[in-house]
C-alpha positions, 0 to 999 in steps of 0.5 A: 466820800472820804476825806483826804489829809493835808500835809501841814508844812512847818518851817522850823526856825533857827534853833540856839545852840549851847554857845548861844544860850551860855552867850545870853546867859552872860549877858544877862548876868552882867551886873553893874555895881550900885552904891547906897548912903549908909549912917552907921552901916544902915541905909538911909533911903530908897536911892541907888546911885551908879557910882561914888562920886554921882552928885546926888549921892554926894549931896545926900551923904553931906545931908545925913552928916550935917544930921549926925553931926547935930545929933552928936551920936557919932555916927558914920555916914558914907557911900558904900557899895549896895549889898543885898543882904545888908542893904534891904529895903523893907 
């Protein structure tokens, strides 16, 4: 007895072109800036905020300003744009 081969047909799905791939990569690279609260240039918490005018960011900044004025160390408390190297959380 001999076995007969059956041809399997595979339907090929749509293949992405180079333009499609570049469009997908550009969509993934869109980065929205986030903001953090710093005291004397050092990040004070893990929280990140979508804008400088976010009420949560402002309340945290005000809290740390009260702490800084009571300790009289002259540190500057501000809301700054997140920098990956300066504002790491360890």
